Backbone as a printed PyTorch tensor [residue, N CA C, xyz], in Angstrom:
tensor([[[ -1.1730,  -4.0620, -24.2620],
         [ -1.5160,  -4.6780, -23.0080],
         [ -2.9460,  -5.2130, -23.1390]],

        [[ -3.1260,  -6.4390, -22.7110],
         [ -4.4430,  -7.0410, -22.7800],
         [ -5.3280,  -6.5050, -21.6620]],

        [[ -6.6170,  -6.5380, -21.9030],
         [ -7.5830,  -6.0240, -20.9310],
         [ -7.5090,  -6.8050, -19.6250]],

        [[ -7.3160,  -8.1080, -19.7150],
         [ -7.2390,  -8.9470, -18.5080],
         [ -6.0670,  -8.5320, -17.6210]],

        [[ -4.9240,  -8.2760, -18.2380],
         [ -3.7520,  -7.8520, -17.4850],
         [ -3.9480,  -6.4570, -16.8990]],

        [[ -4.5770,  -5.5800, -17.6590],
         [ -4.8550,  -4.2330, -17.1570],
         [ -5.7890,  -4.2840, -15.9490]],

        [[ -6.8290,  -5.1000, -16.0130],
         [ -7.7540,  -5.2300, -14.8840],
         [ -7.0740,  -5.8570, -13.6670]],

        [[ -6.1740,  -6.8040, -13.9120],
         [ -5.4250,  -7.3920, -12.7980],
         [ -4.5470,  -6.3320, -12.1290]],

        [[ -3.9080,  -5.4970, -12.9230],
         [ -3.0830,  -4.4230, -12.3660],
         [ -3.9060,  -3.4220, -11.5840]],

        [[ -5.0730,  -3.0900, -12.0910],
         [ -5.9550,  -2.1720, -11.3530],
         [ -6.4240,  -2.7890, -10.0440]],

        [[ -6.7400,  -4.0840, -10.0640],
         [ -7.1850,  -4.7590,  -8.8440],
         [ -6.0940,  -4.8350,  -7.7930]],

        [[ -4.8910,  -5.1730,  -8.2240],
         [ -3.7680,  -5.2330,  -7.2810],
         [ -3.4670,  -3.8380,  -6.7290]],

        [[ -3.5060,  -2.8460,  -7.6030],
         [ -3.2310,  -1.4750,  -7.1610],
         [ -4.2920,  -0.9570,  -6.2070]],

        [[ -5.5240,  -1.4260,  -6.3380],
         [ -6.5870,  -1.0030,  -5.4270],
         [ -6.5210,  -1.7540,  -4.1000]],

        [[ -6.0700,  -3.0120,  -4.1230],
         [ -6.0390,  -3.8290,  -2.8980],
         [ -4.8200,  -3.5310,  -2.0350]],

        [[ -3.7040,  -3.1510,  -2.6330],
         [ -2.4740,  -2.9530,  -1.8730],
         [ -2.5810,  -1.8550,  -0.8120]],

        [[ -3.1500,  -0.6780,  -1.1210],
         [ -3.2710,   0.3390,  -0.0590],
         [ -4.1280,  -0.1240,   1.1180]],

        [[ -5.1660,  -0.9120,   0.8670],
         [ -5.9760,  -1.4350,   1.9690],
         [ -5.1630,  -2.3790,   2.8400]],

        [[ -4.3150,  -3.2030,   2.2180],
         [ -3.4680,  -4.1160,   2.9690],
         [ -2.5040,  -3.3330,   3.8610]],

        [[ -1.8780,  -2.3180,   3.3080],
         [ -0.9670,  -1.4780,   4.0910],
         [ -1.7200,  -0.7850,   5.2220]],

        [[ -2.9120,  -0.2970,   4.9370],
         [ -3.7150,   0.3770,   5.9560],
         [ -4.0190,  -0.5540,   7.1290]],

        [[ -4.4290,  -1.7940,   6.8460],
         [ -4.7710,  -2.7180,   7.9210],
         [ -3.5420,  -3.1840,   8.6960]],

        [[ -2.4050,  -3.2850,   8.0390],
         [ -1.1710,  -3.6070,   8.7610],
         [ -0.8140,  -2.4680,   9.7100]],

        [[ -0.8810,  -1.2380,   9.2330],
         [ -0.5780,  -0.0900,  10.1030],
         [ -1.5990,   0.0440,  11.2270]],

        [[ -2.8520,  -0.2640,  10.9430],
         [ -3.8720,  -0.2080,  11.9820],
         [ -3.5940,  -1.2410,  13.0760]],

        [[ -3.1760,  -2.4390,  12.6850],
         [ -2.8100,  -3.4590,  13.6600],
         [ -1.6050,  -3.0690,  14.4810]],

        [[ -0.6160,  -2.4370,  13.8360],
         [  0.5590,  -1.9770,  14.5790],
         [  0.1740,  -0.8810,  15.5640]],

        [[ -0.7050,   0.0010,  15.1610],
         [ -1.1460,   1.0700,  16.0490],
         [ -1.8700,   0.4910,  17.2610]],

        [[ -2.7300,  -0.4770,  17.0370],
         [ -3.4520,  -1.0980,  18.1520],
         [ -2.4850,  -1.8160,  19.0900]],

        [[ -1.4740,  -2.4650,  18.5280],
         [ -0.4930,  -3.1750,  19.3580],
         [  0.3110,  -2.2050,  20.2110]],

        [[  0.7430,  -1.0990,  19.6210],
         [  1.5650,  -0.1440,  20.3640],
         [  0.7700,   0.6110,  21.4210]],

        [[ -0.5180,   0.7770,  21.2310],
         [ -1.2980,   1.5390,  22.2000],
         [ -1.8640,   0.6820,  23.3240]],

        [[ -1.6880,  -0.6060,  23.2700],
         [ -2.2190,  -1.4680,  24.3380],
         [ -1.1140,  -2.0950,  25.1650]],

        [[  0.0090,  -1.4270,  25.3280],
         [  1.0850,  -1.9630,  26.1510],
         [  0.7080,  -1.8300,  27.6170]],

        [[  0.9010,  -2.8980,  28.3740],
         [  0.4740,  -2.9100,  29.7810],
         [  1.3950,  -2.0930,  30.6720]],

        [[  2.6540,  -1.9370,  30.3160],
         [  3.5780,  -1.1960,  31.1750],
         [  3.5860,   0.2940,  30.8940]],

        [[  2.6300,   0.7830,  30.1730],
         [  2.6100,   2.1830,  29.7750],
         [  1.6400,   3.0160,  30.6110]],

        [[  1.2330,   2.5440,  31.7710],
         [  0.2420,   3.2650,  32.5550],
         [  0.7480,   4.5980,  33.0840]],

        [[  2.0310,   4.6820,  33.4110],
         [  2.5270,   5.9230,  33.9930],
         [  2.9160,   6.9680,  32.9530]],

        [[  3.0460,   6.5560,  31.7220],
         [  3.4080,   7.4890,  30.6660],
         [  2.2360,   7.7330,  29.7290]],

        [[  1.0660,   7.5760,  30.2110],
         [ -0.1210,   7.5930,  29.3670],
         [ -0.2830,   8.8960,  28.5950]],

        [[ -0.0020,  10.0050,  29.2040],
         [ -0.2160,  11.2900,  28.5380],
         [  1.0200,  11.8150,  27.8180]],

        [[  2.0790,  11.0260,  27.7570],
         [  3.2970,  11.5350,  27.1510],
         [  3.2900,  11.4230,  25.6280]],

        [[  2.5250,  10.5030,  25.0690],
         [  2.4770,  10.3820,  23.6160],
         [  1.1860,   9.6970,  23.2090]],

        [[  0.8450,   9.8430,  21.9870],
         [ -0.2570,   9.0880,  21.4110],
         [ -0.0030,   8.9730,  19.9140]],

        [[ -0.5590,   7.9430,  19.3350],
         [ -0.3690,   7.7110,  17.8990],
         [ -1.6550,   8.0560,  17.1700]],

        [[ -1.5000,   8.7220,  16.0650],
         [ -2.6380,   9.0480,  15.2270],
         [ -2.3260,   8.5530,  13.8200]],

        [[ -3.2310,   7.7860,  13.2780],
         [ -3.0700,   7.3250,  11.9080],
         [ -4.3280,   7.7040,  11.1500]],

        [[ -4.1450,   8.5500,  10.1710],
         [ -5.2870,   8.9680,   9.3760],
         [ -4.8950,   8.8950,   7.9040]],

        [[ -5.5940,   8.0760,   7.1780],
         [ -5.3780,   7.9720,   5.7370],
         [ -6.6770,   8.3830,   5.0790]],

        [[ -6.6910,   9.5460,   4.5090],
         [ -7.8900,  10.0410,   3.8430],
         [ -7.9700,   9.5240,   2.4230]],

        [[ -8.9260,  10.0300,   1.7010],
         [ -9.1070,   9.5590,   0.3360],
         [ -7.9540,   9.9940,  -0.5560]],

        [[ -7.3150,  11.1210,  -0.2250],
         [ -6.1790,  11.5510,  -1.0350],
         [ -4.9780,  10.6290,  -0.8350]],

        [[ -4.7650,  10.1900,   0.3990],
         [ -3.6710,   9.2500,   0.6550],
         [ -3.8920,   7.9350,  -0.0550]],

        [[ -5.1360,   7.4680,  -0.0500],
         [ -5.4530,   6.2240,  -0.7430],
         [ -5.2720,   6.4010,  -2.2520]],

        [[ -5.7110,   7.5310,  -2.7850],
         [ -5.5890,   7.7710,  -4.2260],
         [ -4.1230,   7.8670,  -4.6420]],

        [[ -3.3110,   8.5250,  -3.8420],
         [ -1.8840,   8.6440,  -4.1570],
         [ -1.2120,   7.2760,  -4.1120]],

        [[ -1.5290,   6.4800,  -3.1090],
         [ -0.9540,   5.1350,  -3.0030],
         [ -1.4250,   4.2630,  -4.1700]],

        [[ -2.6890,   4.3760,  -4.5430],
         [ -3.2170,   3.6230,  -5.6830],
         [ -2.4780,   3.9790,  -6.9640]],

        [[ -2.3150,   5.2780,  -7.2120],
         [ -1.6240,   5.7130,  -8.4240],
         [ -0.1560,   5.2870,  -8.4300]],

        [[  0.4860,   5.3400,  -7.2690],
         [  1.8840,   4.9070,  -7.1850],
         [  2.0050,   3.4060,  -7.4550]],

        [[  1.0980,   2.6130,  -6.9030],
         [  1.1290,   1.1650,  -7.1380],
         [  0.8530,   0.8460,  -8.6010]],

        [[ -0.0850,   1.5450,  -9.2050],
         [ -0.3960,   1.2930, -10.6080],
         [  0.7560,   1.7290, -11.5030]],

        [[  1.4150,   2.8290, -11.1630],
         [  2.5760,   3.2630, -11.9380],
         [  3.6980,   2.2350, -11.8500]],

        [[  3.9300,   1.6680, -10.6560],
         [  4.9360,   0.6190, -10.5150],
         [  4.5650,  -0.6180, -11.3210]],

        [[  3.2860,  -0.9440, -11.3630],
         [  2.8300,  -2.0760, -12.1600],
         [  3.1060,  -1.8300, -13.6420]],

        [[  2.7990,  -0.6330, -14.1220],
         [  3.0330,  -0.3100, -15.5290],
         [  4.5240,  -0.3000, -15.8700]],

        [[  5.3430,   0.2070, -14.9670],
         [  6.7940,   0.2000, -15.1910],
         [  7.3030,  -1.2340, -15.2470]],

        [[  6.8200,  -2.0780, -14.3410],
         [  7.2190,  -3.4870, -14.3580],
         [  6.7850,  -4.1840, -15.6340]],

        [[  5.5850,  -3.8940, -16.0880],
         [  5.0970,  -4.4950, -17.3310],
         [  5.9200,  -4.0210, -18.5260]],

        [[  6.2410,  -2.7370, -18.5570],
         [  7.0440,  -2.2110, -19.6670],
         [  8.4390,  -2.8290, -19.6660]],

        [[  9.0410,  -2.9740, -18.4950],
         [ 10.3620,  -3.5900, -18.4040],
         [ 10.3130,  -5.0470, -18.8490]],

        [[  9.2730,  -5.7570, -18.4610],
         [  9.1090,  -7.1500, -18.8710],
         [  8.9280,  -7.2460, -20.3720]],

        [[  8.1510,  -6.3630, -20.9450],
         [  7.9300,  -6.3650, -22.3950],
         [  9.2310,  -6.0890, -23.1460]],

        [[ 10.0170,  -5.1510, -22.6440],
         [ 11.2870,  -4.8310, -23.2990],
         [ 12.2630,  -6.0050, -23.2270]],

        [[ 12.3170,  -6.6900, -22.0980],
         [ 13.2300,  -7.8350, -21.9830],
         [ 12.7850,  -8.9870, -22.8610]],

        [[ 11.4900,  -9.1650, -23.0580],
         [ 11.0140, -10.2260, -23.9570],
         [ 11.3780,  -9.9110, -25.3940]],

        [[ 11.3100,  -8.6330, -25.7830],
         [ 11.6530,  -8.2550, -27.1560],
         [ 13.1530,  -8.4060, -27.4140]],

        [[ 13.9690,  -8.1290, -26.4060],
         [ 15.4140,  -8.2310, -26.5600],
         [ 15.8170,  -9.6940, -26.7180]],

        [[ 15.1820, -10.6010, -25.9720],
         [ 15.5170, -12.0250, -26.0520],
         [ 15.0750, -12.6410, -27.3820]],

        [[ 14.0400, -12.1170, -27.9850],
         [ 13.5130, -12.6860, -29.2340],
         [ 14.3850, -12.4170, -30.4250]]])
């Protein structure tokens, strides 16, 4: 594996958890600002907490998927040759 490809995989794996985090944060903000929810205010609340361990686990999972994809691509190129 070339260094450029490895760095690209690390960058994608580091950026993906942040993207998921901001999407979930936007969904949380949308669900908590419903105007018709005034009478049920104390019946539920949403909590979203992603600590450093959650980010690290997501990073490692994304990088593992990247490596599996690269290995599968390499194997298919060798079979075609």
